[in-house]
All heavy atoms as an XYZ file, in Angstrom:
945
protein
N     -13.788     -7.280     11.175
C     -13.116     -6.968      9.926
C     -11.705     -7.520      9.924
O     -11.012     -7.438     10.929
C     -13.084     -5.462      9.718
C     -14.469     -4.918      9.444
O     -15.390     -5.662      9.097
O     -14.648     -3.668      9.576
N     -11.252     -7.988      8.750
C      -9.865     -8.414      8.665
C      -9.429     -8.301      7.193
O     -10.231     -8.147      6.305
C      -9.762     -9.856      9.149
C     -10.470    -10.871      8.291
C      -9.796    -11.503      7.260
C     -11.769    -11.164      8.493
C     -10.426    -12.401      6.442
C     -12.430    -12.106      7.682
C     -11.757    -12.722      6.659
O     -12.389    -13.596      5.878
N      -8.094     -8.307      7.020
C      -7.515     -8.355      5.722
C      -6.894     -9.701      5.502
O      -6.345    -10.301      6.451
C      -6.391     -7.299      5.616
C      -6.897     -5.867      5.683
C      -6.948     -5.213      6.880
C      -7.234     -5.203      4.548
C      -7.360     -3.877      6.915
C      -7.681     -3.897      4.541
C      -7.701     -3.281      5.739
O      -8.151     -1.947      5.775
N      -6.961    -10.178      4.284
C      -6.289    -11.416      3.956
C      -5.212    -11.114      2.948
O      -5.492    -10.593      1.901
C      -7.289    -12.412      3.309
C      -6.683    -13.700      2.772
C      -6.028    -14.508      3.894
C      -7.753    -14.475      2.059
N      -3.990    -11.351      3.348
C      -2.864    -11.118      2.447
C      -2.402    -12.489      1.979
O      -2.113    -13.349      2.813
C      -1.693    -10.450      3.178
C      -1.949     -9.050      3.695
C      -0.735     -8.557      4.473
C      -2.234     -8.083      2.509
N      -2.427    -12.714      0.680
C      -1.978    -13.974      0.172
C      -1.034    -13.738     -0.960
O      -0.830    -12.595     -1.454
C      -3.138    -14.914     -0.268
C      -3.983    -14.249     -1.349
O      -3.556    -13.348     -2.036
N      -5.210    -14.693     -1.465
N      -0.348    -14.702     -1.386
C       0.703    -14.588     -2.415
C       2.032    -14.646     -1.824
O       2.240    -15.007     -0.677
N       3.003    -14.258     -2.642
C       4.383    -14.333     -2.224
C       4.828    -13.224     -1.324
O       4.201    -12.163     -1.235
N       5.867    -13.482     -0.538
C       6.414    -12.446      0.298
C       7.185    -11.471     -0.596
O       8.126    -11.884     -1.292
C       7.365    -13.106      1.337
C       8.127    -12.131      2.149
C       9.030    -12.897      3.137
C      10.036    -11.997      3.723
N      10.979    -12.695      4.586
N       6.787    -10.216     -0.600
C       7.489     -9.246     -1.373
C       8.569     -8.557     -0.518
O       9.742     -8.631     -0.835
C       6.503     -8.189     -1.917
C       5.467     -8.805     -2.810
C       7.228     -7.034     -2.633
C       6.021     -9.409     -4.080
N       8.167     -7.909      0.513
C       9.118     -7.321      1.437
C       8.551     -7.141      2.811
O       7.523     -6.492      2.988
C       9.565     -5.945      0.883
C      10.692     -5.355      1.700
C      11.994     -5.665      1.389
C      10.444     -4.506      2.765
C      13.037     -5.145      2.173
C      11.465     -3.956      3.525
C      12.764     -4.269      3.198
N       9.175     -7.781      3.762
C       8.763     -7.646      5.175
C      10.029     -7.472      5.942
O      11.030     -8.217      5.725
C       7.954     -8.911      5.662
C       6.723     -9.119      4.859
C       7.664     -8.794      7.144
C       6.002    -10.389      5.158
N      10.043     -6.628      6.897
C      11.205     -6.465      7.775
C      10.794     -6.386      9.212
O       9.707     -5.874      9.521
C      12.046     -5.230      7.366
O      13.206     -5.135      8.171
C      11.277     -3.950      7.565
N      11.614     -6.881     10.054
C      11.363     -6.757     11.503
C      11.490     -5.327     11.855
O      12.318     -4.563     11.398
C      12.365     -7.570     12.319
C      12.217     -9.066     12.230
O      11.090     -9.482     11.969
N      13.255     -9.814     12.425
N      10.553     -4.840     12.703
C      10.591     -3.506     13.226
C      11.340     -3.460     14.538
O      11.682     -4.505     15.083
C       9.134     -2.999     13.373
N      11.601     -2.290     15.083
C      12.419     -2.192     16.299
C      11.774     -2.732     17.551
O      12.409     -3.092     18.478
C      12.733     -0.701     16.432
C      11.735     -0.037     15.589
C      11.308     -0.973     14.533
N      10.488     -2.842     17.514
C       9.739     -3.404     18.673
C       9.450     -4.903     18.444
O       9.176     -5.337     17.330
C       8.403     -2.643     18.918
C       8.615     -1.206     19.222
C       7.321     -0.469     19.430
C       7.629      0.994     19.678
N       6.407      1.817     19.650
N       9.524     -5.633     19.498
C       9.348     -7.126     19.417
C       7.975     -7.416     18.762
O       6.953     -6.781     19.036
C       9.458     -7.729     20.810
N       7.995     -8.443     17.910
C       6.786     -8.985     17.299
C       6.011     -7.944     16.455
O       4.810     -8.035     16.276
C       5.846     -9.528     18.348
C       6.514    -10.587     19.186
O       7.216    -11.437     18.648
O       6.304    -10.578     20.440
N       6.774     -7.026     15.867
C       6.177     -6.070     14.911
C       6.938     -6.113     13.608
O       8.144     -6.434     13.596
C       6.121     -4.603     15.462
O       7.459     -4.158     15.714
C       5.275     -4.554     16.741
N       6.247     -5.761     12.508
C       6.860     -5.909     11.189
C       6.349     -4.724     10.358
O       5.226     -4.241     10.488
C       6.449     -7.155     10.468
C       6.744     -8.413     11.337
C       5.836     -8.879     12.249
C       7.943     -9.018     11.236
C       6.077     -9.965     13.081
C       8.270    -10.095     12.043
C       7.327    -10.576     12.965
O       7.602    -11.668     13.746
N       7.195     -4.300      9.394
C       6.753     -3.375      8.343
C       6.529     -4.246      7.093
O       7.422     -4.979      6.708
C       7.802     -2.301      8.032
C       7.420     -1.420      6.919
C       8.123     -1.487      9.288
N       5.357     -4.127      6.541
C       4.947     -4.964      5.412
C       4.596     -4.037      4.255
O       3.801     -3.073      4.431
C       3.713     -5.830      5.768
C       3.261     -6.622      4.603
C       4.014     -6.706      6.979
N       5.135     -4.307      3.072
C       4.764     -3.672      1.862
C       3.916     -4.659      1.060
O       4.460     -5.625      0.555
C       5.998     -3.175      1.068
C       6.771     -2.175      1.876
C       7.733     -2.548      2.744
C       6.489     -0.826      1.714
C       8.466     -1.588      3.480
C       7.202      0.130      2.429
C       8.170     -0.221      3.308
N       2.617     -4.398      0.997
C       1.727     -5.354      0.360
C       1.240     -4.845     -0.980
O       0.707     -3.732     -1.111
C       0.477     -5.562      1.269
N       1.405     -5.622     -2.015
C       0.937     -5.268     -3.334
C      -0.488     -5.692     -3.514
O      -0.969     -6.692     -2.915
C       1.740     -6.073     -4.441
C       3.203     -5.705     -4.434
C       3.940     -6.591     -5.354
N       3.393     -6.337     -6.752
C       4.119     -6.410     -7.817
N       5.338     -6.776     -7.758
N       3.580     -6.179     -9.012
N      -1.238     -4.896     -4.267
C      -2.624     -5.286     -4.554
C      -3.048     -4.795     -5.935
O      -2.340     -3.965     -6.536
C      -3.570     -4.634     -3.487
C      -3.540     -3.179     -3.467
C      -4.418     -2.439     -4.261
C      -2.677     -2.474     -2.602
C      -4.406     -1.044     -4.230
C      -2.648     -1.129     -2.576
C      -3.528     -0.386     -3.356
O      -3.499      0.958     -3.348
N      -4.170     -5.278     -6.368
C      -4.779     -4.771     -7.603
C      -6.177     -4.342     -7.310
O      -7.008     -5.096     -6.915
N      -6.432     -3.040     -7.419
C      -7.759     -2.451     -7.073
C      -8.632     -2.543     -8.328
O      -8.276     -2.093     -9.436
C      -7.590     -1.002     -6.653
C      -8.932     -0.333     -6.263
S      -8.700      1.367     -5.688
C      -8.290      2.187     -7.208
N      -9.829     -3.078     -8.096
C     -10.784     -3.208     -9.230
C     -11.780     -2.042     -9.124
O     -12.342     -1.775     -8.114
C     -11.557     -4.538     -9.060
C     -12.662     -4.747    -10.047
C     -12.110     -5.078    -11.436
C     -13.150     -5.474    -12.398
N     -13.390     -4.460    -13.464
N     -11.904     -1.309    -10.247
C     -12.898     -0.271    -10.383
C     -14.060     -0.775    -11.179
O     -13.887     -1.422    -12.235
C     -12.259      0.978    -11.098
C     -11.140      1.513    -10.212
C     -13.329      2.035    -11.293
C     -10.381      2.676    -10.860
N     -15.233     -0.518    -10.708
C     -16.488     -1.038    -11.371
C     -16.515     -0.694    -12.858
O     -16.205      0.458    -13.226
C     -17.655     -0.474    -10.689
C     -19.013     -0.966    -11.212
C     -20.164     -0.435    -10.520
C     -21.426     -0.991    -11.141
N     -22.655     -0.376    -10.562
N     -16.751     -1.646    -13.668
C     -16.925     -1.524    -15.124
C     -15.595     -1.302    -15.859
O     -15.588     -0.871    -17.008
C     -17.936     -0.480    -15.480
C     -19.318     -0.788    -14.969
O     -19.668     -2.005    -14.893
O     -20.103      0.145    -14.626
N     -14.498     -1.388    -15.145
C     -13.180     -1.180    -15.791
C     -12.439     -2.533    -15.769
O     -12.346     -3.181    -14.724
C     -12.280     -0.124    -15.056
C     -13.022      1.213    -14.931
C     -10.960      0.037    -15.717
C     -13.262      1.936    -16.227
N     -11.953     -2.972    -16.936
C     -11.308     -4.270    -17.053
C      -9.975     -4.351    -16.312
O      -9.708     -5.332    -15.615
C     -11.123     -4.607    -18.509
C     -10.414     -5.930    -18.698
C     -11.062     -7.132    -18.513
C      -9.088     -5.952    -19.125
C     -10.417     -8.331    -18.676
C      -8.419     -7.142    -19.292
C      -9.096     -8.333    -19.076
O      -8.425     -9.473    -19.280
N      -9.138     -3.363    -16.469
C      -7.826     -3.378    -15.911
C      -7.782     -3.015    -14.456
O      -8.351     -1.985    -14.057
C      -6.873     -2.432    -16.698
O      -6.941     -2.739    -18.064
C      -5.423     -2.484    -16.234
N      -7.087     -3.792    -13.610
C      -6.933     -3.454    -12.201
C      -5.902     -2.404    -12.032
O      -4.904     -2.375    -12.793
C      -6.637     -4.693    -11.364
C      -7.733     -5.681    -11.248
C      -7.363     -6.845    -10.346
C      -8.509     -7.816    -10.220
N      -8.082     -8.940     -9.369
N      -6.038     -1.579    -10.973
C      -5.037     -0.535    -10.686
C      -4.017     -1.194     -9.744
O      -4.340     -1.602     -8.653
C      -5.685      0.674    -10.025
C      -4.614      1.738     -9.738
C      -6.809      1.214    -10.891
N      -2.753     -1.275    -10.175
C      -1.749     -1.813     -9.263
C      -1.432     -0.811     -8.179
O      -1.370      0.351     -8.388
C      -0.513     -2.067    -10.158
C      -0.798     -1.413    -11.425
C      -2.211     -0.953    -11.485
N      -1.285     -1.382     -6.943
C      -0.987     -0.522     -5.831
C      -0.070     -1.185     -4.818
O       0.170     -2.365     -4.859
N       0.391     -0.375     -3.886
C       1.282     -0.837     -2.849
C       0.862     -0.146     -1.547
O       0.778      1.062     -1.506
C       2.713     -0.547     -3.214
C       3.804     -1.058     -2.242
C       3.931     -2.588     -2.411
C       5.164     -0.460     -2.566
N       0.686     -0.896     -0.500
C       0.277     -0.381      0.818
C       1.348     -0.692      1.795
O       1.880     -1.803      1.841
C      -1.046     -1.006      1.240
C      -1.598     -0.448      2.536
C      -2.113      0.990      2.361
O      -2.524      1.364      1.264
O      -2.046      1.733      3.349
N       1.710      0.280      2.611
C       2.670      0.059      3.699
C       1.874     -0.193      5.005
O       0.990      0.580      5.347
C       3.547      1.321      3.901
O       4.202      1.619      2.704
C       4.592      1.045      5.009
N       2.138     -1.354      5.652
C       1.409     -1.724      6.854
C       2.360     -1.891      7.973
O       3.510     -2.492      7.788
C       0.670     -3.027      6.592
C      -0.258     -3.064      5.387
C      -0.747     -4.477      5.096
C      -1.419     -2.120      5.566
N       1.930     -1.582      9.174
C       2.704     -1.864     10.389
C       1.932     -2.950     11.122
O       0.781     -2.703     11.512
C       2.910     -0.603     11.217
C       3.867     -0.774     12.348
C       5.244     -0.953     12.040
C       3.478     -0.759     13.661
C       6.185     -1.114     13.067
C       4.425     -0.901     14.696
C       5.772     -1.094     14.400
O       6.698     -1.234     15.437
N       2.571     -4.055     11.273
C       1.819     -5.272     11.756
C       2.386     -5.767     13.073
O       3.637     -5.757     13.268
C       1.876     -6.372     10.697
C       1.186     -7.624     11.144
C       1.327     -5.896      9.366
N       1.523     -6.251     13.934
C       1.925     -6.779     15.238
C       1.402     -8.233     15.320
O       0.271     -8.489     14.976
C       1.340     -5.899     16.386
C       1.601     -6.425     17.775
C       0.958     -5.561     18.812
O      -0.275     -5.406     18.806
O       1.683     -4.986     19.593
N       2.226     -9.103     15.836
C       1.832    -10.488     15.989
C       1.386    -10.702     17.379
O       2.009    -10.328     18.387
C       3.024    -11.402     15.691
C       2.644    -12.898     15.824
C       3.851    -13.774     15.480
O       4.993    -13.266     15.259
O       3.632    -15.006     15.379
N       0.231    -11.392     17.519
C      -0.285    -11.819     18.816
C       0.104    -13.324     19.008
O      -0.485    -14.178     18.358
C      -1.787    -11.635     18.926
C      -2.426    -12.067     20.227
O      -1.746    -12.766     21.064
O      -3.529    -11.683     20.469
N       1.064    -13.556     19.862
C       1.571    -14.967     20.023
C       0.479    -15.861     20.672
O       0.537    -17.091     20.434
C       2.845    -14.994     20.843
C       3.985    -14.575     20.066
N       4.558    -15.365     19.104
C       4.732    -13.407     20.091
C       5.573    -14.744     18.596
N       5.707    -13.535     19.132
N      -0.419    -15.336     21.429
C      -1.463    -16.213     22.052
C      -2.390    -16.781     20.969
O      -2.730    -17.959     20.993
C      -2.273    -15.429     23.087
C      -1.432    -15.124     24.357
C      -2.261    -14.463     25.333
C      -1.388    -14.082     26.605
N      -2.157    -13.377     27.599
N      -2.854    -15.909     20.080
C      -3.784    -16.340     19.070
C      -3.158    -16.746     17.791
O      -3.744    -17.424     16.940
C      -4.825    -15.199     18.776
O      -4.154    -14.153     18.120
N      -1.884    -16.358     17.616
C      -1.208    -16.659     16.331
C      -1.631    -15.736     15.234
O      -1.216    -15.920     14.052
N      -2.422    -14.737     15.510
C      -2.903    -13.841     14.470
C      -2.048    -12.542     14.406
O      -1.351    -12.207     15.348
C      -4.375    -13.425     14.755
C      -5.321    -14.581     14.665
C      -6.774    -14.189     14.888
O      -7.054    -13.144     15.428
O      -7.597    -15.015     14.544
N      -2.163    -11.879     13.311
C      -1.498    -10.633     13.105
C      -2.603     -9.525     12.989
O      -3.633     -9.785     12.488
C      -0.645    -10.660     11.841
C       0.486    -11.578     11.887
C       0.290    -12.946     11.602
C       1.741    -11.173     12.248
C       1.355    -13.789     11.641
C       2.814    -12.026     12.271
C       2.610    -13.362     11.989
N      -2.266     -8.351     13.476
C      -3.158     -7.252     13.357
C      -2.417     -6.017     12.779
O      -1.243     -5.842     13.125
C      -3.911     -6.916     14.604
C      -3.105     -6.347     15.707
C      -3.963     -6.141     17.023
N      -3.123     -5.651     18.076
C      -3.187     -4.468     18.577
N      -4.176     -3.629     18.159
N      -2.389     -3.995     19.531
N      -3.074     -5.265     11.990
C      -2.494     -4.082     11.411
C      -2.756     -2.937     12.374
O      -3.870     -2.661     12.787
C      -3.156     -3.785     10.047
C      -2.925     -4.909      9.096
C      -2.614     -2.445      9.470
C      -3.702     -4.858      7.804
N      -1.635     -2.272     12.716
C      -1.716     -1.115     13.632
C      -1.888      0.124     12.779
O      -1.030      0.416     11.919
C      -0.484     -1.038     14.439
C      -0.144     -2.297     15.319
C       1.161     -2.118     16.091
C      -1.318     -2.581     16.313
N      -2.925      0.838     12.954
C      -3.196      2.012     12.159
C      -3.318      3.316     12.916
O      -3.245      4.392     12.324
C      -4.506      1.810     11.386
O      -5.570      1.615     12.323
C      -4.482      0.643     10.450
N      -3.458      3.224     14.211
C      -3.634      4.456     15.010
C      -2.551      4.498     16.036
O      -2.023      3.483     16.511
C      -5.025      4.413     15.711
C      -6.153      4.447     14.713
C      -7.490      4.409     15.370
O      -7.615      4.674     16.588
O      -8.464      4.088     14.691
N      -2.262      5.734     16.388
C      -1.362      6.022     17.559
C       0.059      5.448     17.387
O       0.626      4.923     18.328
C      -1.984      5.524     18.871
C      -3.385      5.990     19.060
N      -3.744      7.299     19.172
C      -4.539      5.294     19.112
C      -5.034      7.389     19.297
N      -5.527      6.197     19.279
N       0.577      5.518     16.216
C       1.960      5.111     15.972
C       2.847      6.217     16.532
O       2.643      7.385     16.207
C       2.290      4.859     14.530
C       1.527      3.739     13.839
C       2.007      3.659     12.353
C       1.753      2.431     14.529
N       3.827      5.840     17.348
C       4.689      6.849     17.919
C       5.659      7.363     16.871
O       5.813      6.793     15.815
C       5.392      6.342     19.205
C       6.298      5.187     18.934
O       6.965      5.112     17.887
O       6.374      4.289     19.817
N       6.331      8.466     17.208
C       7.220      9.097     16.249
C       8.412      8.201     15.819
O       8.817      8.177     14.691
C       7.702     10.419     16.749
C       6.644     11.511     16.817
C       5.993     11.770     15.463
O       6.659     11.887     14.400
O       4.756     11.802     15.454
N       8.882      7.415     16.812
C      10.024      6.508     16.484
C       9.579      5.480     15.456
O      10.324      5.085     14.537
C      10.513      5.781     17.760
C      11.325      6.724     18.683
O      11.749      7.773     18.183
O      11.458      6.404     19.820
N       8.405      4.965     15.619
C       7.850      3.972     14.651
C       7.633      4.598     13.302
O       8.052      4.047     12.256
C       6.523      3.383     15.185
O       6.757      2.775     16.455
C       5.957      2.385     14.157
N       7.065      5.806     13.254
C       6.904      6.504     11.991
C       8.269      6.776     11.292
O       8.378      6.550     10.081
C       6.158      7.781     12.170
C       4.708      7.644     12.637
C       4.060      8.955     12.936
C       2.624      8.810     13.412
N       2.036     10.086     13.790
N       9.206      7.177     12.073
C      10.522      7.405     11.518
C      11.157      6.139     10.981
O      11.824      6.140      9.932
C      11.457      8.006     12.603
C      11.118      9.461     12.952
O      10.356     10.092     12.181
O      11.578      9.899     14.029
N      10.987      5.012     11.718
C      11.510      3.713     11.271
C      10.827      3.338      9.944
O      11.544      2.840      8.991
C      11.284      2.650     12.320
C      11.800      1.331     11.861
C      13.178      1.095     11.868
C      10.958      0.317     11.383
C      13.676     -0.122     11.419
C      11.476     -0.856     10.927
C      12.827     -1.072     10.984
O      13.325     -2.270     10.489
N       9.562      3.477      9.820
C       8.866      3.143      8.564
C       9.422      3.957      7.422
O       9.653      3.458      6.319
C       7.341      3.315      8.736
C       6.807      2.277      9.724
C       6.637      3.224      7.375
C       5.358      2.503     10.114
N       9.701      5.239      7.643
C      10.250      6.120      6.621
C      11.622      5.676      6.220
O      12.011      5.679      5.095
C      10.269      7.582      7.079
C       8.912      8.231      7.111
C       8.318      8.367      5.751
O       7.930      7.372      5.109
N       8.295      9.579      5.232
N      12.415      5.245      7.259
C      13.775      4.766      6.956
C      13.715      3.509      6.124
O      14.471      3.412      5.091
C      14.489      4.477      8.285
O      14.605      5.683      9.052
C      15.876      3.902      8.061
N      12.858      2.579      6.488
C      12.708      1.356      5.673
C      12.269      1.653      4.259
O      12.750      1.073      3.308
C      11.738      0.355      6.392
C      11.447     -0.811      5.481
C      12.317     -0.155      7.706
N      11.382      2.649      4.165
C      10.852      3.000      2.749
C      11.960      3.554      1.859
O      11.870      3.492      0.690
C       9.700      3.979      2.915
N      13.061      4.032      2.526
C      14.194      4.536      1.704
C      15.207      3.514      1.375
O      16.145      3.800      0.598
N      15.070      2.266      1.863
C      16.017      1.209      1.493
C      15.948      0.914      0.007
O      14.933      1.011     -0.637
C      15.724     -0.053      2.275
C      16.002      0.057      3.757
N      15.756     -1.027      4.658
C      16.527      1.053      4.504
C      16.120     -0.624      5.871
N      16.585      0.602      5.815
N      17.112      0.544     -0.521
C      17.227      0.272     -1.931
C      16.192     -0.721     -2.486
O      15.569     -0.467     -3.532
C      18.632     -0.209     -2.251
C      18.889     -0.468     -3.730
C      18.859      0.767     -4.603
O      19.121      1.858     -4.059
O      18.512      0.677     -5.787
N      15.983     -1.838     -1.776
C      15.018     -2.848     -2.254
C      13.607     -2.304     -2.251
O      12.866     -2.623     -3.144
C      15.143     -4.128     -1.547
C      15.252     -3.985     -0.039
O      15.186     -2.913      0.486
O      15.367     -5.034      0.656
N      13.276     -1.470     -1.329
C      11.918     -0.872     -1.255
C      11.763      0.151     -2.340
O      10.756      0.197     -3.010
C      11.617     -0.307      0.127
C      10.237      0.378      0.137
C      11.681     -1.388      1.184
N      12.836      0.944     -2.597
C      12.789      1.917     -3.688
C      12.608      1.235     -4.985
O      11.848      1.660     -5.888
C      14.054      2.802     -3.658
C      14.007      3.825     -2.516
C      15.046      4.923     -2.646
N      16.222      4.575     -3.349
C      17.439      4.498     -2.861
N      17.594      4.664     -1.560
N      18.452      4.157     -3.543
N      13.307      0.094     -5.186
C      13.105     -0.728     -6.369
C      11.662     -1.177     -6.523
O      11.094     -1.222     -7.619
C      14.061     -1.908     -6.470
C      15.489     -1.469     -6.618
C      16.497     -2.651     -6.509
O      16.062     -3.844     -6.384
O      17.723     -2.387     -6.449
N      11.116     -1.676     -5.406
C       9.698     -2.111     -5.447
C       8.756     -0.963     -5.858
O       7.873     -1.123     -6.615
C       9.363     -2.689     -4.095
C       7.889     -3.202     -3.931
C       7.545     -4.316     -4.923
C       7.676     -3.628     -2.470
N       9.006      0.245     -5.202
C       8.186      1.379     -5.559
C       8.314      1.767     -7.033
O       7.271      2.055     -7.695
C       8.572      2.551     -4.702
C       8.251      2.460     -3.208
C       8.897      3.571     -2.380
C       6.764      2.406     -2.943
N       9.514      1.709     -7.574
C       9.705      2.022     -8.986
C       8.985      0.990     -9.839
O       8.386      1.342    -10.901
C      11.234      2.063     -9.293
N       9.041     -0.270     -9.491
C       8.388     -1.309    -10.245
C       6.830     -1.059    -10.229
O       6.199     -1.216    -11.238
C       8.685     -2.697     -9.573
C       7.983     -3.831    -10.311
C       8.209     -5.161     -9.609
O       8.893     -5.249     -8.560
N       7.740     -6.231    -10.194
N       6.302     -0.721     -9.038
C       4.881     -0.447     -8.925
C       4.487      0.750     -9.746
O       3.401      0.771    -10.424
C       4.505     -0.258     -7.492
C       4.623     -1.497     -6.621
S       3.767     -2.961     -7.279
C       2.092     -2.329     -7.370
N       5.277      1.785     -9.813
C       5.035      2.965    -10.610
C       5.026      2.596    -12.099
O       4.137      3.020    -12.860
C       6.050      4.065    -10.347
C       5.828      5.320    -11.171
C       4.526      6.038    -10.963
O       3.931      5.890     -9.836
O       4.082      6.738    -11.866
N       5.936      1.722    -12.521
C       6.004      1.288    -13.901
C       4.772      0.493    -14.227
O       4.148      0.686    -15.293
C       7.256      0.442    -14.101
C       7.466     -0.032    -15.505
C       8.727     -0.875    -15.706
O       9.724     -0.539    -15.084
O       8.667     -1.800    -16.489
N       4.320     -0.405    -13.357
C       3.112     -1.182    -13.578
C       1.884     -0.304    -13.638
O       0.941     -0.505    -14.461
C       2.961     -2.262    -12.522
C       3.958     -3.366    -12.615
C       3.825     -4.386    -11.499
O       2.753     -4.493    -10.844
O       4.800     -5.120    -11.254
N       1.877      0.730    -12.805
C       0.720      1.712    -12.792
C       0.702      2.434    -14.143
O      -0.388      2.536    -14.757
C       0.898      2.661    -11.644
C      -0.156      3.745    -11.521
C      -1.350      3.514    -10.946
C       0.123      5.037    -11.999
C      -2.299      4.467    -10.857
C      -0.828      6.015    -11.908
C      -2.037      5.752    -11.363
O      -3.003      6.767    -11.278
N       1.819      2.901    -14.599
C       1.846      3.661    -15.881
C       1.488      2.749    -17.026
O       0.785      3.166    -17.945
C       3.225      4.287    -16.066
C       3.548      5.408    -15.069
C       2.526      6.510    -15.071
O       1.969      6.847    -16.126
N       2.269      7.106    -13.893
N       1.899      1.503    -16.982
C       1.549      0.529    -18.050
C       0.005      0.308    -18.022
O      -0.576      0.178    -19.083
C       2.298     -0.771    -17.839
C       3.741     -0.690    -18.186
C       4.506     -1.976    -17.827
O       3.927     -2.920    -17.267
O       5.738     -2.009    -18.040
N      -0.509      0.167    -16.841
C      -2.021     -0.009    -16.754
C      -2.771      1.165    -17.375
O      -3.700      0.993    -18.134
C      -2.417     -0.244    -15.322
N      -2.340      2.373    -17.054
C      -2.977      3.577    -17.585
C      -2.794      3.606    -19.147
O      -3.759      3.970    -19.851
C      -2.299      4.848    -17.001
C      -2.582      5.125    -15.551
C      -1.893      6.450    -15.132
C      -4.056      5.164    -15.198
N      -1.652      3.251    -19.630
C      -1.379      3.272    -21.079
C      -2.193      2.214    -21.806
O      -2.538      2.417    -22.964
C       0.102      3.133    -21.357
N      -2.491      1.158    -21.140
C      -3.181      0.065    -21.804
C      -4.708      0.154    -21.755
O      -5.365     -0.561    -22.452
C      -2.797     -1.307    -21.207
O      -3.345     -1.440    -19.903
N      -5.255      1.036    -20.955
C      -6.702      1.092    -20.782
C      -7.170      2.562    -20.610
O      -7.032      3.159    -19.539
C      -7.066      0.307    -19.525
C      -8.573      0.072    -19.347
O      -9.346      0.879    -19.795
O      -8.930     -0.960    -18.824
N      -7.682      3.111    -21.705
C      -8.125      4.532    -21.739
C      -9.234      4.792    -20.746
O      -9.293      5.815    -20.109
C      -8.552      4.929    -23.150
N     -10.130      3.777    -20.516
C     -11.195      3.952    -19.568
C     -10.696      4.066    -18.111
O     -11.169      4.790    -17.314
C     -12.231      2.831    -19.653
C     -13.160      2.887    -20.868
C     -14.023      1.602    -20.876
C     -14.003      4.111    -20.858
N      -9.655      3.262    -17.855
C      -9.011      3.313    -16.514
C      -8.412      4.678    -16.312
O      -8.616      5.321    -15.290
C      -7.949      2.256    -16.429
C      -7.121      2.278    -15.154
C      -7.984      2.061    -13.864
C      -6.004      1.291    -15.243
N      -7.673      5.186    -17.288
C      -7.015      6.503    -17.204
C      -8.041      7.579    -16.946
O      -7.901      8.382    -16.068
C      -6.210      6.787    -18.441
C      -5.436      8.059    -18.379
C      -4.550      8.239    -19.582
C      -3.785      9.534    -19.457
N      -2.853      9.723    -20.601
N      -9.117      7.537    -17.708
C     -10.185      8.507    -17.579
C     -10.865      8.446    -16.188
O     -11.084      9.482    -15.548
C     -11.251      8.367    -18.656
C     -12.384      9.374    -18.678
C     -13.380      9.096    -19.718
O     -13.038      8.554    -20.784
O     -14.542      9.500    -19.552
N     -11.125      7.213    -15.718
C     -11.744      7.038    -14.423
C     -10.876      7.583    -13.295
O     -11.352      8.207    -12.361
C     -12.018      5.567    -14.144
O     -12.995      5.086    -15.060
N      -9.581      7.287    -13.385
C      -8.661      7.762    -12.374
C      -8.507      9.297    -12.372
O      -8.419      9.902    -11.307
C      -7.303      7.112    -12.474
C      -7.289      5.599    -12.115
C      -5.947      4.976    -12.362
C      -7.762      5.354    -10.681
N      -8.554      9.881    -13.549
C      -8.484     11.318    -13.644
C      -9.735     11.942    -13.038
O      -9.680     12.909    -12.339
C      -8.343     11.768    -15.108
C      -6.982     11.525    -15.662
C      -6.841     11.729    -17.182
O      -7.886     12.021    -17.871
O      -5.731     11.660    -17.707
N     -10.935     11.336    -13.293
C     -12.163     11.782    -12.673
C     -12.171     11.677    -11.189
O     -12.592     12.562    -10.447
C     -13.360     10.995    -13.251
C     -13.682     11.326    -14.690
O     -13.151     12.364    -15.210
O     -14.418     10.511    -15.296
N     -11.590     10.544    -10.641
C     -11.496     10.381     -9.225
C     -10.546     11.442     -8.589
O     -10.870     11.980     -7.527
C     -10.984      8.978     -8.888
C     -11.947      7.816     -9.023
C     -11.228      6.514     -8.870
C     -13.060      7.936     -7.968
N      -9.474     11.687     -9.275
C      -8.532     12.709     -8.800
C      -9.167     14.064     -8.737
O      -9.085     14.794     -7.718
C      -7.307     12.773     -9.714
C      -6.246     13.738     -9.248
C      -5.019     13.696    -10.112
C      -4.019     14.778     -9.649
N      -2.855     14.826    -10.523
N      -9.894     14.438     -9.758
C     -10.629     15.723     -9.816
C     -11.672     15.810     -8.666
O     -11.780     16.870     -8.009
C     -11.274     15.941    -11.141
C     -10.333     16.260    -12.252
C     -11.014     16.402    -13.614
C     -10.049     16.487    -14.723
N     -10.701     16.466    -16.041
N     -12.414     14.761     -8.494
C     -13.433     14.693     -7.422
C     -12.779     14.843     -6.068
O     -13.244     15.574     -5.202
C     -14.211     13.379     -7.496
N     -11.644     14.157     -5.857
C     -10.936     14.232     -4.570
C     -10.390     15.651     -4.344
O     -10.573     16.187     -3.250
C      -9.803     13.238     -4.571
C      -8.919     13.385     -3.332
C      -9.346     12.960     -2.086
C      -7.676     14.043     -3.411
C      -8.559     13.135     -0.978
C      -6.940     14.231     -2.286
C      -7.366     13.774     -1.068
O      -6.565     13.951      0.051
N      -9.752     16.216     -5.369
C      -9.185     17.549     -5.220
C     -10.315     18.544     -4.976
O     -10.122     19.475     -4.196
C      -8.409     17.902     -6.487
C      -7.109     17.154     -6.586
C      -6.378     17.331     -7.895
O      -7.012     17.840     -8.843
O      -5.199     16.897     -7.976
N     -11.467     18.366     -5.613
C     -12.617     19.261     -5.410
C     -13.124     19.127     -3.988
O     -13.463     20.176     -3.350
N     -13.229     17.907     -3.470
C     -13.741     17.804     -2.105
C     -12.736     18.280     -1.103
O     -13.090     18.831     -0.049
C     -14.126     16.308     -1.836
O     -12.933     15.504     -1.804
N     -11.405     18.116     -1.333
C     -10.391     18.594     -0.407
C     -10.364     20.096     -0.382
O     -10.013     20.723      0.623
C      -9.040     18.046     -0.824
N     -10.741     20.747     -1.515
C     -10.736     22.184     -1.560
C     -12.052     22.754     -1.055
O     -12.238     23.996     -1.024
C     -10.492     22.648     -3.019
N     -13.011     21.905     -0.666
C     -14.242     22.355     -0.150
C     -15.296     22.723     -1.174
O     -16.226     23.440     -0.870
N     -15.136     22.235     -2.364
C     -16.107     22.566     -3.472
C     -17.353     21.695     -3.285
O     -17.389     20.672     -2.807
C     -15.450     22.301     -4.859
C     -14.297     23.221     -5.142
C     -13.638     22.906     -6.463
O     -14.114     22.050     -7.211
O     -12.650     23.506     -6.751
């Protein structure tokens, strides 16, 4: 399994450990039978393998220093601006597509119901 990130560099910063990066990746999630994509933003912690030249997303066993660093970066002004832009795009998508809004409300209710053990 792998992810393909393409497009322009939005925001990437070197992390405190060598050959690691914090990446904020924009995406558009497609919901079946809904025309408008849901804009989103994912925070990734990435490590470069110099032997293969590949990058891998680290998802498990991040130490507390790394988690704290990611939180610090997320508070930077340029990242806050990016988050605000994504929130604006999300609200615009909801306002422009009633089916999308309804679908996301249904998904939220289903998630909340499953989290509550219903």
